[in-house]
N, C-alpha and C positions, 0 to 999 in steps of 0.2 A: 445516383439518387442521394438524397440527404435524409438519413435516418436518425432520428433523435437518440436512439440507443448507441450508435457508433460515436456520435458527437459526445455523449456523456461518458462512454467508456474512454475515449481519448482524453477528455477533460479530467477525469478521475485519475488516469494514468499520469497526466501532467502534474496534477496536485499531489499524487503520491511520490513521484520523482522529486519534486520540490521538498517534500517531508524527508526523503531519504538523503538528499544532498545536505539538508540542514542537520540531519542526524550526524552524517560524516563530518560536517563542519565543527559540530559540537564536540565530537570525539577528538578531532585534531587539536581543538582549542584546549580541552581538558578542564578540570575543575577550577584551576587557578586558586584565587583566594575566596571563591564562593562555592564550596563543595555542595552545601545543602541546595542552592538554586541549581547547580549543574545536575545533580542527581534527580532532582524533581522534574526538570525539563526533559531529561532522557527517559524518565519513567513515563511521563505524559506522552512523549513522541511514540514509544513502543506500545503504549496503550492504545493510541490512535491507529497504529498499523494494525494491531491485532482486532481492534473493534470494527473499524469501518471497512478496509479492504478485505480482510480475511472472512468476515461474516456476512457482509452485503454484497460487495462487488463481485468476489470470486464465486460465490454460491450462485449469483445470476448467470455468470459466464458458463459455469459448469452445468447448470440445469437447462439453459435456454439457448446459448450460443454454440457451444461445443457439439452437442448431439446432432443437431441437423447438419452442421458442416461435415462432421465425420461420416454420417450416413451418405451424404451426397458427394463427397470428395474423399474417396478411400485413399488416396495418396497423401492426405492430411492426417490420417489417423495416428501415425507414429507421433507426429508433433503434438496432437491434441492428447495422446495418452500421456506424454511427458508433462505437458501443462497441467493435466489432471493430478498427477503424481505431485507435482509442485504445490497444487492448491491443497491437496491432502495433507501435506507435511507442514504447510505454512504457519498453522496455528502452533504446532509444537515447536517449530523454529523460533517463533517470536517469544514463547514462554521460555525457552531455554536462554534467550537473550535477557529476558527479565531477571531470570535467576542469576545468571552471571553478572548482571549489574548490580543486584542486591548483594551478591558476594563481595564485589569490589567495594561497594559503599560500606558495608559492615565489617569486612574482614581486611580492608586495606589494599594498599598498592601492589602487593604480591598476586592479586587477583585481577589487576588491570590488563595484563597482556592477554589472557584468556577472552576477556570480554571484547577487546580491541580486534582481536583475530576473528572471532566468531561474528562480530558486527561487520567487519569489512567484507568477509566472505558472504554473509547475508545480503549485503547491499549490493554486492556485484551480481549475485544470483538473481535478486529481484529485478534489477534493471534488465538482464538478459531475458528473464521471463516476460516481462512487458514488451520487449522488443520482439519477441517471437509471436506473441499475440498481435502486435501491430503489423508485422511485415508478412506473416504467413496466414493467420487465422482470419483477420478482419477482411483483408483482400480477397480471400476465398469466399467469405460470407457474403460479400458484396456481389460475387458471381452467381452463388448457387441457392441462397435462401428465398423462400417464397414470400408472397405478401402476408400470408398467415403467420409464418415465422417472424417476420419483421413487426407485425402487430403485437404479438406476444412479448418480444424483446423490447420493444419501444416502450409498452405499458409497464413492464417490470423495471426497467432502469429509470424511468421518469419519476418513480417514487423514492429513489435514492436522495438522501439529504446530506450530502458531504459538505460540511462547512468550508472546506479549503477551495472548492470551486466557486462558492459564493452566488451560484445561480439557481439553486433548487430550494424546495421548502426547507426551512431550518428546523432542526431537532435541537430544543434547547440544551439538552445534555451535551451534544456535540459543539455547540456554539461555546459552552463553558470550557470544554476542553480546548478548543482552538484559542480561545482568548487566553487560557492559562499558559499555553505554549508561546504565543506570540508576545504576551506581556512580560514573561519571565526569561525567555532566551536573550542572550546578549546580542548586541548589534554586531554584524550585520544580519544575523540569523532571525532575530526578533526585534522588539522595541527596546529591549534592555531597560525595563523599568527599574530595576535595581542596579 
């Protein structure tokens, strides 16, 4: 079956993966001779991760996808509990990265290693998290969810407006954020306007 919610979840995962990879590339590149632009782009990327996936995408997975799968597939409960714990600490993890980035920007290079380590750990964790959803929860959902479950899930996810997927109703605020990242990030990450 072709469920819009699963397609949207996968597209949002792909968009988020691209953002995470771009963040990793920015980190490897470093500020070079444009520290203001570098820190601005990283702040915008972290804000996107906090604003869209943490507040919209994850809340719908936690409220609508995970409970019926856990109820109908007890063998998935441990995985779903772990994913729920991940969702619960996601916002605080991003906020910690934002704090560490600000410390690096304001206090200098001595704070760079802490940000780099925490960011790489977070990026690895996030990729694993999405893989667990894609390889365990989604296949199980396709087996066990009812038409009623799918109707609720599809309706909820079709309201998401992630500018990175480019296929859903655009929220002007997110459009501005996406434009800011793509216009200011250096090539090949963005368009490298500066």
